[in-house]
N, C-alpha and C positions, 0 to 999 in steps of 0.2 A: 699587708693592707689590700693588695690586689685580690688575694684569695677571699677576704672578707667581703669585698664589694662583689665579687663574682658570686658568692653565696647569697648575698642579698638579692642580686638580680635573678638568680635561679629560683629563689623562694617567691619572689614577686611574679615571675613568669609562670610558676606553677600555680599560684593563685589564679592568675588569668586564664590558664588552661583548664581550669575547674577541678584541680586537685584539692581535696578536702583537707581541713587543718589536722584532723585526725591522722590522715595518712603522711602529711608533711611532719607531724611530731615523730612518727615512727622513723622516717627517713633521716631527719637531722640527729635524732638520738643514736642511730646506728653510725652514721658517717662522722658526726662531730661530737657526740657525747652529751648533747643537750636537746631539750625539747623546745618547741616554739608555741606560743599562745596565739588565739585568734587576733587579739589586738596587736601582737607583734607582727603578724602576717599583713594586717591593714596597714601599720605603720611603714613597713618595708616596701609595700606596693606603692606608696606615695612618692618613691623615687622616679616613677614613671610619669608623674603629673605634668611636668614641664613639656614632655614631648606630646602628651595627650592633649593639653590645652592648645598647643600650637596646631595640632591637627584639627581640633574643633573649630578654630578660628582662622584657618588659612583662607586666603583670598579664593573666591570661586570665579567662574567664567560662564561661557555659553553652554547650556544644557537643553537639548531638545525636548526630552521627557523627564518629568520629575514625579516620583512616587512618594507618598506620604502615608505614615501609619504610626500607631502608638501601642505600646503594651504597658502592663502594670507590674510593678515589683513592690514587695513588702519592705518598708523602711521604718525604723524606729525615729519617732520625731517627737520632741517634748514629752518623753516618757510614754508615749503611745506608739502602737503599731499602725501605720496607715499605708494605704496603697497609693504609690506615686506613678504618674504617667511619664513614660519614657518616650519622647517624641523622636521620630527618626525620618530623615529624608534621604533618598538615593536618586541619582540622576543618570541619564545617557547622555554623554557629551557628543559634540559634533563628528568625532571620529568613530563613535558607535561603542565606546567603552563605558561600562558602568563605574560610578564612584559613590562612595559615601559622602554626602553633602553636609549633614549635620546631625547631631544627637543632643538632646537636653532633657534633664529630669523636671518635670512641672508638677504642680499640685493636682491638676486634672486636665481633661480634654475640653475644657470650656473655651469658648471663642476668644477670650483675652489671652489665654496661654498659647493657643495655636497662632494667634496674630503676632505675639512677641516672638515666637520661633520663626515664622515667615519673614517678619522684618529683619531678623538677624541674618537670614540667608540673603535678603536683599542688600543689606548693608555691606556684606562681604562680596558682593558683585555678581550674584546670581542673575542671569538674564538670558534672553533668547529662547524662552520656553515656548514650545508649540502646544503642549498638553500637560496637565496635572492629572494623576490617577491616584484615587483613594477610595476608601469606603464612604458611606454616606453620613458620617457623623455631623450633626448639625453645627457644632462648634467649629469644626474644620472648614465646612462649606461656607459659613459666615466670614471666617478669617480670609479665606481665599478671595472671596468678592471684595473684601476691603483692600488687601494688599496687592493682589494681582487680578483686578477686575476684568482686564481684557484677555486673559489667557483661558482657553476652553478647559473644561473639566470632564474627566471620564470617571463614572461611578463603577466601582469594581463589580463586574457581572456576576462573580462567584458569590459575593456577599449579597447581591441583589436576589439571587435564586435563593439563597438561605433565608433572607428576610421575607420572601414571599410566602414561606410556609407558615408565618405566624398569622396568615389571613385566611387560612382554610377553615371550612365549616366543621370538618371532622378529620381526625388523626390519619385515617386511611387514605386521604387524598394528598397527604404531604408530598409524597414522592412524585406524583404525577403533576402536581401544581409547579414544583421545582423544575421538572423536565420541560414543562410548557414554556417556562421563562428561557431556559437553556436553548430550546428550539428557535426562539425568536433571534437571539443574538448570534446563532450559528448559521444564519442565512448568508448567502454569498453577496448580498447587496442590501443597501438600506431599504430600496423598494420592496424587496422580498421580505425583509424583516418586518416592515409595516403591514405587508399582506398576512404574514403569520399572526402578527398581533391582532389583526382583524378577526382571524379565525378563532384565536384563543378567546377573544372576547365573545364571539358567538356561542363558543362551546361552554363557557363558564358563567355567563352574565346571569343565568337563572340559578345554577347550581352553587356558585360561590361568588355572590354580588360584591362582597367586601373586598375579595381579592381582585376583582376586575377594577373596583373603584381605586384600590391602592396602585394596581398596575398602570392604570392611565395616568396616575399622578407622578409616577416614578420611572417608568421604562425609558422615556426619552433621555434621562441622565445616563443610562447605560449604553446608548447607541452613538455616542459621540465619536468613537473610534473608526466609524465608517468614513469619516472625513479624511483619514489618513491611509497611507499606502497599505495595500492588502498585505503585503508580506510582513508588515509590523502588527497586524491586528491581534495575533494570538498573545503577543507580549505587552500590549498596551491596554487591552480591555479588562485586565484584572491586576490586582496588587499582589499577586501570588509570590512574586519574587521577594517582596518584603516579609511575607508570611513565613518563607523558609528561613529568613534571617532571624525573625522573632523565635522560631523553633530552635535555632542554634543558640541564641541568647539564653533561652529557657533551659536548654540543656547544660550550659555552663553556670547559670546563676542559681540553679536549684541547689547546687552545693552549698551556697551561702545561705539559702533559706530566708534569712532576715538580715538586711543591711543595717549597720549601726547608725548611719546617717546618710543624707542625700549624696554627699560628696563620694562616698565609697561606691554607691550604686553607680553614678555617672562614670567613675574611674573604670570599673570593671567593664560596663557596657561599651564604653569608648575604646578600651583595649581590644575587645572582641572584634569591633567594627573596623579598627585599623588593620587587623589581619585580614578581614574579608576584603577591604579596600585594596590592599597590596596584592591579593590574589587576582582581583579583578583587573587592575590596570597592567598587569604583567601576563594576563591570560589571553583568551580568545575574545574577539568582539562580541558584543551582545546583539547589536543591530548594524545593518548596513544602510547608510544614507546615500 
């Protein structure tokens, strides 16, 4: 009985680690004399559900900085293949360590779904935030204003520089336009950043008027980090930390290719995030307060 349970745990863990069903079939056939199907792998992985649900719903506390992002996974739903949004939140606690705060599979990144995700974090006790960091998705911005209206927001300047390239009059200007945005937020003070903004305005107001119009409407959202300690700037002006998590999730979920249902998607992503969370809280501090 113990060996059977150990085998089930090993198979579930292999699934989480991104081992393909094809490879697991070969291993089980050699070791145990039988093959295992995709549906059996999914069923066996459910033995982890209780622990994963407890992790997703655990009480939260004080977190100074909170990063938010979403990625999409293909899931079979009502006989169709759809792209569902996986909402993820990470935070830096008052001791300076990062933690995974929440994960949830939603229909989309619409404001109603982000609001539900944020309200869940709030109900679990998330408080003490000094800053939210994310990209400029309109649904997320609206949800933050509703649920946490008094907390400042930093728009990821990496995404901001990328967005700027959509407003160039010709393709050959894309790189220089992106660099001009980077030059602004790489200033050593807010005053210098605004001076650089003035120079960029003068340089492009005739050559790229749509870019300048967009820049003046959006650049302030990327300069919030100047209100915080300089030693934190590099890590709070982008959501790149979450981008790296998304890359790791992609590396592991691409084996599945298509999830049979929403629950299996949430299960695998949650298990990956638990591993990352445990590495963080037992590793080095992310920031010093």
